C-alpha positions as CSV (number, residue, x, y, z in Angstrom):
1,X,18.5,-0.6,21.9
2,X,18.5,-2.9,24.8
3,X,21.3,-5.3,25.6
4,X,19.6,-8.3,23.9
5,X,19.1,-6.4,20.7
6,X,15.4,-5.4,20.9
7,X,14.5,-1.9,19.7
8,X,11.5,0.3,18.9
9,X,10.0,0.0,22.4
10,X,9.4,2.6,25.1
11,X,12.1,1.7,27.6
12,X,14.7,4.3,28.3
13,X,17.4,2.2,26.6
14,X,15.3,2.1,23.5
15,X,14.4,5.8,23.6
16,X,17.8,7.4,24.3
17,X,21.3,7.5,22.9
18,X,24.5,9.4,23.8
19,X,25.2,12.8,22.2
20,X,28.8,14.0,22.5
21,X,30.3,17.2,21.0
22,X,33.9,18.5,21.0
23,X,35.5,21.7,19.8
24,X,39.1,22.6,20.5
25,X,38.3,26.3,20.8
26,X,35.5,25.7,23.2
27,X,31.8,26.4,23.2
28,X,29.5,29.4,23.8
29,X,29.1,28.7,27.5
30,X,25.5,29.9,27.3
31,X,23.2,27.6,29.2
32,X,25.9,25.4,30.7
33,X,23.4,24.1,33.2
34,X,21.8,22.0,30.4
35,X,24.9,20.0,29.8
36,X,24.6,16.4,31.0
37,X,20.8,16.2,30.9
38,X,18.6,14.7,28.2
39,X,18.0,16.8,25.1
40,X,15.4,16.3,22.4
41,X,16.4,14.7,19.1
42,X,14.4,17.3,17.3
43,X,16.8,20.0,18.6
44,X,19.7,18.5,16.5
45,X,18.5,19.8,13.1
46,X,18.3,23.5,14.0
47,X,21.5,23.3,16.1
48,X,23.4,21.8,13.2
49,X,22.0,24.4,10.8
50,X,23.1,27.2,13.1
51,X,26.6,25.8,13.4
52,X,26.8,25.7,9.6
53,X,25.4,29.3,9.2
54,X,22.1,28.1,7.7
55,X,18.5,28.8,8.6
56,X,16.6,26.0,10.4
57,X,14.9,23.4,8.1
58,X,11.2,24.1,7.3
59,X,9.5,21.2,9.1
60,X,11.3,21.7,12.4
61,X,10.0,22.3,15.9
62,X,13.4,22.0,17.5
63,X,15.2,24.4,19.8
64,X,18.8,25.6,19.6
65,X,21.3,23.8,21.8
66,X,23.5,26.8,22.5
67,X,25.8,25.0,24.8
68,X,27.2,23.0,21.9
69,X,27.5,25.9,19.5
70,X,30.7,28.0,19.0
71,X,30.9,31.1,21.2
72,X,29.5,34.2,19.5
73,X,28.3,37.6,20.5
74,X,24.9,38.2,22.1
75,X,23.4,39.7,18.9
76,X,24.5,36.7,16.9
77,X,23.0,34.3,19.4
78,X,19.8,36.3,19.4
79,X,19.7,36.2,15.6
80,X,20.0,32.4,15.7
81,X,17.2,32.1,18.3
82,X,14.8,34.5,16.5
83,X,15.4,32.6,13.2
84,X,14.3,29.4,15.0
85,X,11.2,31.2,16.4
86,X,10.3,32.5,12.9
87,X,10.5,29.0,11.6
88,X,8.2,27.7,14.4
89,X,5.7,30.5,13.7
90,X,5.6,29.7,10.0
91,X,5.1,26.0,10.8
92,X,2.2,26.8,13.1
93,X,0.5,29.0,10.5
94,X,0.9,26.4,7.7
95,X,-0.2,23.6,10.0
96,X,-3.4,25.5,10.8
97,X,-4.1,26.0,7.1
98,X,-3.7,22.3,6.1
99,X,-4.8,20.3,9.2
100,X,-7.4,20.5,11.9
101,X,-5.8,18.1,14.3
102,X,-4.8,20.8,16.7
103,X,-7.6,23.2,17.6
104,X,-7.3,26.7,16.1
105,X,-7.5,28.5,19.4
106,X,-4.5,26.6,20.7
107,X,-2.6,27.3,17.5
108,X,-3.4,31.0,17.8
109,X,-2.2,31.1,21.3
110,X,1.1,29.4,20.4
111,X,1.6,31.8,17.4
112,X,1.0,34.8,19.6
113,X,3.5,33.5,22.2
114,X,6.2,33.0,19.6
115,X,5.7,36.4,18.2
116,X,5.8,37.9,21.7
117,X,9.1,36.2,22.4
118,X,10.6,37.5,19.1
119,X,9.6,41.1,20.1
120,X,11.4,40.7,23.5
121,X,14.7,39.9,21.7
122,X,15.4,43.6,21.1
123,X,15.6,44.3,24.8
124,X,18.3,41.6,25.5
125,X,21.8,43.1,25.8
126,X,23.8,41.2,28.3
127,X,24.7,37.5,28.7
128,X,22.7,37.3,31.9
129,X,19.6,38.5,30.1
130,X,20.4,36.1,27.2
131,X,20.3,33.2,29.7
132,X,16.9,34.3,30.9
133,X,15.7,34.7,27.4
134,X,17.0,31.3,26.4
135,X,15.1,29.7,29.3
136,X,11.8,31.4,28.2
137,X,12.3,30.3,24.5
138,X,13.1,26.8,25.6
139,X,10.0,26.6,27.7
140,X,7.9,27.9,24.8
141,X,9.5,25.3,22.4
142,X,8.8,22.5,24.8
143,X,5.2,23.6,25.2
144,X,4.8,23.7,21.4
145,X,6.2,20.2,21.0
146,X,4.0,18.8,23.7
147,X,0.9,20.1,22.0
148,X,1.8,18.4,18.7
149,X,3.1,15.3,20.4
150,X,-0.3,14.7,22.0
151,X,-1.7,14.5,18.4
152,X,1.1,12.7,16.7
153,X,1.5,9.8,19.1
154,X,-2.1,9.3,20.0
155,X,-3.6,6.0,18.9
156,X,-7.3,5.1,19.3
157,X,-6.7,1.6,20.6
158,X,-10.5,0.9,21.0
159,X,-11.3,1.8,17.4
160,X,-8.3,-0.3,16.2
161,X,-9.5,-3.3,18.1
162,X,-13.0,-2.9,16.9
163,X,-11.8,-2.7,13.3
164,X,-9.7,-5.8,13.7
165,X,-12.5,-7.7,15.3
166,X,-15.0,-6.8,12.5
167,X,-12.4,-7.8,9.8
168,X,-11.6,-11.1,11.6
169,X,-15.3,-12.0,11.9
170,X,-15.9,-11.2,8.2
171,X,-13.0,-13.4,7.1
172,X,-13.9,-16.2,9.6
173,X,-17.5,-16.5,8.7
174,X,-16.9,-16.2,4.9
175,X,-14.3,-18.9,5.3
176,X,-16.8,-21.2,7.0
177,X,-19.3,-20.6,4.2
178,X,-17.0,-21.0,1.3
179,X,-15.2,-24.0,2.7
180,X,-18.1,-25.8,4.3
181,X,-21.3,-24.9,2.7
182,X,-22.3,-27.6,0.1
183,X,-22.3,-26.2,-3.4
184,X,-25.8,-27.3,-4.1
185,X,-27.1,-25.2,-1.2
186,X,-25.7,-21.9,-2.6
187,X,-28.6,-21.2,-5.0
188,X,-31.0,-21.8,-2.1
189,X,-29.2,-19.3,0.1
190,X,-29.4,-16.5,-2.5
191,X,-33.0,-17.4,-3.4
192,X,-34.0,-17.0,0.3
193,X,-34.4,-13.8,2.3
194,X,-30.7,-13.7,3.1
195,X,-29.8,-10.9,0.7
196,X,-32.9,-8.7,1.3
197,X,-32.4,-9.1,5.0
198,X,-28.8,-7.9,4.7
199,X,-29.9,-4.8,2.7
200,X,-32.6,-4.0,5.1
201,X,-30.3,-4.3,8.1
202,X,-27.7,-2.0,6.5
203,X,-30.5,0.6,5.8
204,X,-31.7,0.4,9.4
205,X,-28.2,0.8,10.8
206,X,-27.5,3.8,8.7
207,X,-30.8,5.4,9.5
208,X,-30.3,4.9,13.2
209,X,-26.8,6.3,13.1
210,X,-27.9,9.5,11.3
211,X,-30.8,9.9,13.7
212,X,-28.6,9.6,16.7
213,X,-26.1,12.0,15.1
214,X,-28.9,14.6,14.5
215,X,-29.9,14.4,18.1
216,X,-26.2,14.7,19.1
217,X,-26.2,11.4,20.8
218,X,-23.0,10.4,18.9
219,X,-20.2,12.6,17.7
220,X,-18.7,10.6,14.8
221,X,-21.4,9.3,12.4
222,X,-18.9,7.7,10.0
223,X,-17.4,5.5,12.7
224,X,-20.8,4.7,14.1
225,X,-22.0,3.5,10.6
226,X,-18.9,1.4,10.1
227,X,-19.3,-0.3,13.5
228,X,-23.0,-0.9,13.3
229,X,-23.1,-2.2,9.8
230,X,-20.1,-4.4,10.5
231,X,-21.7,-5.9,13.5
232,X,-25.0,-6.4,11.7
233,X,-23.2,-8.1,8.7
234,X,-21.4,-10.4,11.1
235,X,-24.6,-11.3,12.9
236,X,-26.4,-12.1,9.7
237,X,-23.5,-14.2,8.3
238,X,-23.2,-16.1,11.6
239,X,-26.9,-16.8,11.5
240,X,-26.4,-18.2,8.0
241,X,-23.6,-20.5,9.3
242,X,-25.8,-21.7,12.2
243,X,-28.7,-22.5,9.9
244,X,-26.5,-24.6,7.6
245,X,-24.2,-26.0,10.3
246,X,-25.3,-29.6,9.6
247,X,-24.3,-29.4,5.9
248,X,-21.0,-27.6,6.8
249,X,-20.0,-30.3,9.3
250,X,-21.1,-33.1,7.0
251,X,-19.0,-31.7,4.2
252,X,-16.0,-31.4,6.5
253,X,-16.4,-34.9,7.7
254,X,-16.8,-36.5,4.2
255,X,-14.4,-34.3,2.3
256,X,-10.6,-34.3,2.7
257,X,-8.4,-32.0,0.6
258,X,-5.3,-33.2,-1.1
259,X,-1.9,-32.7,0.4
260,X,-0.8,-30.1,-2.1
261,X,-3.9,-28.1,-1.4
262,X,-3.2,-28.1,2.3
263,X,0.4,-27.2,1.6
264,X,-0.7,-24.2,-0.6
265,X,-3.0,-23.0,2.2
266,X,-0.2,-23.3,4.7
267,X,2.1,-21.3,2.5
268,X,-0.5,-18.6,2.1
269,X,-1.1,-18.4,5.8
270,X,2.6,-18.4,6.5
271,X,3.2,-15.5,4.0
272,X,0.5,-13.5,5.8
273,X,1.7,-14.4,9.3
274,X,5.3,-13.2,8.7
275,X,4.1,-9.7,7.8
276,X,4.7,-8.8,11.4
277,X,8.4,-8.7,10.5
278,X,9.6,-5.5,8.8
279,X,12.5,-7.5,7.3
280,X,10.1,-9.8,5.5
281,X,8.0,-7.0,4.2
282,X,11.1,-5.4,2.7
283,X,12.1,-8.7,1.0
284,X,8.5,-9.9,0.3
285,X,9.1,-10.2,-3.5
286,X,11.8,-12.9,-3.0
287,X,9.8,-14.7,-0.4
288,X,6.6,-14.8,-2.5
289,X,8.6,-16.1,-5.5
290,X,10.0,-19.0,-3.4
291,X,6.6,-19.9,-2.0
292,X,4.8,-19.8,-5.4
293,X,7.5,-21.9,-7.0
294,X,7.4,-24.4,-4.1
295,X,3.6,-24.7,-4.2
296,X,3.4,-25.2,-7.9
297,X,6.4,-27.7,-7.7
298,X,4.4,-29.9,-5.3
299,X,1.4,-29.7,-7.6
300,X,3.6,-30.8,-10.5
301,X,5.0,-33.7,-8.4
302,X,1.4,-34.7,-7.6
303,X,0.5,-34.8,-11.3
304,X,3.6,-37.0,-11.8
305,X,4.1,-36.5,-15.6
306,X,7.1,-35.3,-17.6
307,X,4.8,-32.6,-19.1
308,X,4.0,-31.2,-15.6
309,X,7.7,-31.3,-14.7
310,X,8.6,-29.4,-17.9
311,X,5.9,-26.8,-17.3
312,X,7.1,-26.3,-13.7
313,X,10.7,-25.8,-15.0
314,X,9.4,-23.3,-17.5
315,X,7.5,-21.6,-14.8
316,X,10.6,-21.3,-12.7
317,X,12.5,-19.8,-15.7
318,X,9.7,-17.2,-16.1
319,X,9.9,-16.2,-12.5
320,X,13.7,-16.0,-12.8
321,X,13.3,-13.6,-15.8
322,X,11.0,-11.4,-13.8
323,X,13.8,-10.9,-11.2
324,X,15.3,-8.3,-13.7
325,X,12.2,-6.2,-13.2
326,X,11.9,-6.3,-9.4
327,X,12.7,-2.8,-8.1
328,X,14.6,-1.9,-4.9
329,X,13.6,-0.2,-1.7
330,X,15.9,2.2,0.1
331,X,16.2,-0.4,2.9
332,X,17.7,-2.9,0.5
333,X,21.2,-1.5,0.8
334,X,23.3,-3.3,-1.9
335,X,20.5,-3.4,-4.4
336,X,19.7,0.3,-3.9
337,X,23.2,1.6,-4.1
338,X,23.8,-0.5,-7.3
339,X,21.1,1.5,-9.0
340,X,18.3,-1.1,-8.9
341,X,16.0,1.2,-7.1
342,X,16.2,4.0,-9.7
343,X,13.3,3.8,-12.1
344,X,13.4,6.3,-15.0
345,X,10.6,7.3,-17.2
346,X,12.4,6.6,-20.5
347,X,12.9,3.1,-21.7
348,X,16.1,2.0,-23.3
349,X,16.3,0.7,-26.9
350,X,16.4,-2.9,-25.8
351,X,13.5,-2.4,-23.4
352,X,11.5,-0.8,-26.3
353,X,12.2,-3.8,-28.6
354,X,11.2,-6.2,-25.8
355,X,8.0,-4.3,-25.1
356,X,7.0,-4.3,-28.8
357,X,7.9,-8.0,-29.3
358,X,6.0,-9.1,-26.2
359,X,2.9,-7.1,-27.1
360,X,3.0,-8.3,-30.7
361,X,3.1,-12.0,-29.5
362,X,0.0,-11.5,-27.3
363,X,-1.7,-9.7,-30.2
364,X,-0.9,-12.7,-32.5
365,X,-2.4,-15.2,-30.1
366,X,-5.5,-13.1,-29.7
367,X,-6.0,-12.8,-33.5
368,X,-5.7,-16.5,-34.0
369,X,-7.6,-18.1,-31.2
370,X,-10.4,-15.8,-30.0
371,X,-12.2,-15.1,-33.3
372,X,-13.8,-11.7,-34.0
373,X,-13.1,-10.6,-30.4
374,X,-9.4,-10.6,-31.2
375,X,-9.7,-7.6,-33.6
376,X,-10.2,-5.2,-30.7
377,X,-7.2,-6.7,-28.8
378,X,-5.1,-6.3,-32.0
379,X,-6.1,-2.7,-32.6
380,X,-5.5,-1.8,-28.9
381,X,-2.2,-3.5,-28.9
382,X,-1.0,-1.8,-32.1
383,X,-2.0,1.6,-30.7
384,X,-0.1,0.8,-27.5
385,X,3.0,-0.1,-29.6
386,X,2.6,3.0,-31.6
387,X,2.3,5.1,-28.4
388,X,5.7,3.7,-27.2
389,X,7.5,4.0,-30.6
390,X,6.2,7.6,-31.4
391,X,7.1,8.9,-27.9
392,X,10.5,7.2,-27.6
393,X,13.7,9.1,-27.5
394,X,14.5,12.8,-27.4
395,X,13.1,13.2,-30.9
396,X,9.8,11.6,-30.1
397,X,6.5,13.4,-30.1
398,X,4.8,13.4,-26.7
399,X,1.5,14.9,-28.0
400,X,1.1,12.2,-30.7
401,X,2.2,9.5,-28.2
402,X,-0.5,10.6,-25.8
403,X,-3.1,10.7,-28.6
404,X,-2.3,7.1,-29.5
405,X,-2.5,6.0,-25.9
406,X,-5.9,7.6,-25.5
407,X,-7.1,5.9,-28.7
408,X,-6.0,2.6,-27.3
409,X,-8.0,3.2,-24.1
410,X,-11.1,4.0,-26.2
411,X,-10.7,0.7,-28.0
412,X,-10.2,-1.2,-24.7
413,X,-13.3,0.4,-23.2
414,X,-15.3,-0.4,-26.3
415,X,-14.2,-4.0,-26.3
416,X,-15.1,-4.4,-22.6
417,X,-18.6,-3.2,-23.5
418,X,-18.9,-5.6,-26.5
419,X,-17.9,-8.5,-24.2
420,X,-21.4,-8.3,-22.6
421,X,-23.0,-9.5,-25.9
422,X,-24.9,-12.7,-25.4
423,X,-22.7,-15.7,-26.4
424,X,-22.3,-19.3,-25.4
425,X,-18.6,-19.7,-24.8
426,X,-18.0,-18.0,-21.4
427,X,-14.4,-19.3,-21.3
428,X,-13.4,-17.5,-24.5
429,X,-15.0,-14.3,-23.1
430,X,-12.9,-14.5,-20.0
431,X,-9.8,-15.1,-22.0
432,X,-10.5,-12.0,-24.1
433,X,-11.1,-10.0,-20.9
434,X,-7.7,-11.1,-19.6
435,X,-6.0,-10.1,-22.8
436,X,-7.6,-6.7,-22.7
437,X,-6.5,-6.2,-19.1
438,X,-3.0,-7.2,-20.2
439,X,-3.0,-4.4,-22.8
440,X,-4.3,-1.9,-20.2
441,X,-1.5,-3.0,-17.8
442,X,1.2,-2.5,-20.4
443,X,-0.1,1.0,-21.1
444,X,0.2,2.1,-17.4
445,X,3.4,0.2,-16.9
446,X,5.2,1.8,-19.8
447,X,7.6,0.3,-22.3
448,X,10.3,-0.4,-19.8
449,X,8.1,-2.8,-17.8
450,X,5.7,-4.0,-20.4
451,X,7.7,-7.3,-20.9
452,X,7.1,-7.9,-17.1
453,X,3.4,-7.9,-17.8
454,X,3.9,-10.4,-20.6
455,X,5.9,-12.7,-18.2
456,X,3.2,-12.5,-15.7
457,X,0.7,-13.6,-18.3
458,X,2.9,-16.5,-19.4
459,X,3.5,-17.6,-15.8
460,X,-0.3,-17.7,-15.2
461,X,-0.7,-19.8,-18.4
462,X,1.9,-22.3,-17.3
463,X,0.4,-22.6,-13.9
464,X,-3.1,-23.1,-15.4
465,X,-1.8,-26.0,-17.4
466,X,-0.3,-27.7,-14.3
467,X,-3.4,-27.5,-12.1
468,X,-6.8,-26.1,-13.1
469,X,-7.5,-23.9,-10.1
470,X,-6.1,-23.6,-6.6
471,X,-7.0,-20.2,-5.1
472,X,-4.1,-20.1,-2.7
473,X,-1.5,-20.7,-5.5
474,X,-3.1,-18.0,-7.6
475,X,-3.1,-15.5,-4.7
476,X,0.6,-16.1,-4.1
477,X,1.4,-15.7,-7.8
478,X,-0.7,-12.5,-8.1
479,X,1.0,-11.0,-5.1
480,X,4.4,-11.8,-6.4
481,X,3.8,-10.2,-9.8
482,X,3.1,-6.9,-8.0
483,X,6.8,-6.9,-7.2
484,X,7.7,-8.7,-10.4
485,X,6.6,-5.6,-12.3
486,X,8.9,-3.2,-10.5
487,X,6.6,-2.1,-7.6
488,X,7.0,-1.9,-3.8
489,X,4.5,-1.1,-1.1
490,X,5.9,2.4,-0.5
491,X,4.5,5.7,-1.4
492,X,7.8,6.6,-3.2
493,X,7.3,3.8,-5.7
494,X,4.0,5.2,-6.9
495,X,4.3,7.0,-10.2
496,X,1.6,9.6,-10.1
497,X,1.7,11.1,-13.6
498,X,-0.4,8.6,-15.5
499,X,-3.2,9.1,-13.0
500,X,-3.9,12.5,-14.5
501,X,-3.7,11.9,-18.2
502,X,-3.5,8.8,-20.2
503,X,-0.4,7.9,-22.2
504,X,2.3,9.5,-20.1
505,X,5.6,7.7,-20.6
506,X,6.1,7.3,-16.8
507,X,4.5,4.4,-14.9
508,X,2.0,3.8,-12.2
509,X,1.0,0.9,-10.1
510,X,-0.5,-2.0,-11.9
511,X,-3.3,-3.6,-9.9
512,X,-2.9,-7.0,-8.4
513,X,-5.4,-9.3,-6.7
514,X,-5.0,-10.5,-3.2
515,X,-7.1,-12.2,-0.6
516,X,-8.5,-10.3,2.4
517,X,-6.4,-12.4,4.8
518,X,-3.4,-10.3,3.8
519,X,-5.4,-7.1,4.5
520,X,-6.2,-8.4,8.0
521,X,-2.6,-9.6,8.7
522,X,-1.2,-6.1,7.7
523,X,-3.8,-4.4,9.9
524,X,-2.8,-6.6,12.9
525,X,0.9,-6.0,12.2
526,X,0.4,-2.2,12.0
527,X,-1.6,-2.3,15.3
528,X,1.1,-4.4,17.1
529,X,3.9,-2.1,15.7
530,X,2.1,1.2,16.1
531,X,5.1,2.6,18.1
532,X,7.8,0.8,16.1
533,X,10.5,2.8,14.5
534,X,9.5,1.5,11.1
535,X,5.7,2.0,11.5
536,X,5.5,4.9,8.9
537,X,8.3,3.5,6.6
538,X,7.2,-0.1,6.3
539,X,4.1,-1.3,8.2
540,X,1.6,1.5,7.4
541,X,2.4,1.7,3.6
542,X,2.0,-2.0,3.4
543,X,-1.4,-1.8,5.1
544,X,-2.5,1.0,2.7
545,X,-1.4,-1.0,-0.4
546,X,-3.0,-4.2,0.8
547,X,-6.3,-2.4,1.5
548,X,-6.4,-1.0,-2.0
549,X,-5.5,-4.4,-3.4
550,X,-8.3,-6.0,-1.4
551,X,-10.7,-3.6,-3.0
552,X,-9.3,-4.2,-6.4
553,X,-9.6,-8.0,-5.9
554,X,-13.3,-7.6,-4.9
555,X,-14.0,-5.5,-8.0
556,X,-12.2,-7.9,-10.3
557,X,-14.0,-10.9,-8.8
558,X,-17.4,-9.3,-9.2
559,X,-16.7,-8.3,-12.8
560,X,-15.4,-11.8,-13.7
561,X,-18.2,-13.6,-12.0
562,X,-20.8,-11.3,-13.6
563,X,-19.3,-11.7,-17.0
564,X,-19.1,-15.5,-16.8
565,X,-22.7,-15.7,-15.4
566,X,-24.0,-13.5,-18.2
567,X,-22.8,-15.9,-20.9
568,X,-24.0,-19.1,-19.2
569,X,-27.2,-20.8,-20.3
570,X,-30.3,-19.6,-18.4
571,X,-30.6,-22.9,-16.6
572,X,-27.1,-22.6,-15.2
573,X,-27.1,-18.8,-14.7
574,X,-29.7,-19.0,-11.9
575,X,-27.5,-21.2,-9.8
């Protein structure tokens, strides 16, 4: 850390720290010439293990710091060093089996070198020979670390900048079209040659890339396809903007959004901009709760009725209730040590009662207000409740519980298929779709967090009754409920078991919808902080989660739009 508090950079003050060791009986005296110079941080783990009489840890490429170890005989020192060499050899072999980042010929050379050094240990008898042997082992260890360091700290800056540019162009041109293109021109755009031209351009780009790859003109065909299709898409979209620039500018000139809409957009941009801070990412759940409540409060103020104020207060109460379901990260010290970060697979009795009650309430609403379509929601909900009840406790039946969960999934899939029946009321169809998704979320969340899904549904209902539709407010609320259902953007918070068989009592990540702006902000943040101390602990996991969320948002939008258009009259469906 530098004197002004900065850290994570590449200056000497940010890369080094003092290492002091003291022992009343003295040290080994082997390799005294190394005292006072810089040592590698990776050497600390095997050195500490040797001092405790333990073998070196498995994922270690460190070397022994014999000058800070207790004085021992030559055979004992040799045993400690050969144990370290054996660990390095095992690491190299396993790395070659699981990764191709380091060429196999270089790995083979390193493996043979370590085995050769181990064979030389039997000829070492005196302390002078031990000093020479120590120097050889240290040089080999440094060479091994340098080979892997070339791979681990290498970042392709050009590819990163290309990806950021393509993503920025896509967001920018789509923003111009959605914000500025008059709504009456949208049917004309899709009725023109715009879409066929895009498909043709993608086909041409892919064909050219594979042709160039077959003639060995390019080495990486996947990156070439991504770059070429991205540039082609940006060019076509920019051409569309230029062709309709008169309508876009006219709409901007005539239209002026309301203050609360501008405030909501500003809050959304602010929540994306501060993702460059690892502290904000760690506490993102609390920040999103505050922003969502503030944006909706301003909307309620704009409505100016007691009903809107009451709905906003109820909305705040619901968000406060979801605080009980927000999990903890390891970086959230007090919360983590208090047990908030520990998520168990078995729900308590109170949690089970809340899950059953919340699901029953939603089922009752579905049965009363959505007609025949509610029967499927009722059956799926009852099967989900039976799944929790039958599998709860030490005397529960896991096999029967899984069977009920799978039956619930079958009903849900069947109901989704039935929703594509031709009907007139597209609003009711979308409502049923949301209820089915709610039941699906409760199944993957489990009984412990099922009430959190119900609270998310209620908060959306309250927000919908204050203002019909403001995309930025919905994006903030959707992002918050990712954290409000006990999740965090860390690999450790992913519960993998339900991904392999339906109905496991553990939990997995419930999808949430987010705008592509967050995916770009996270990518920019990860690029800026690629050498930050928290890059793998905070910034990279956040980027991975937001990328997956962006894909989920695209899929959900396409399904919702297609389902709504399918149930519109033919005269409206074409537009």
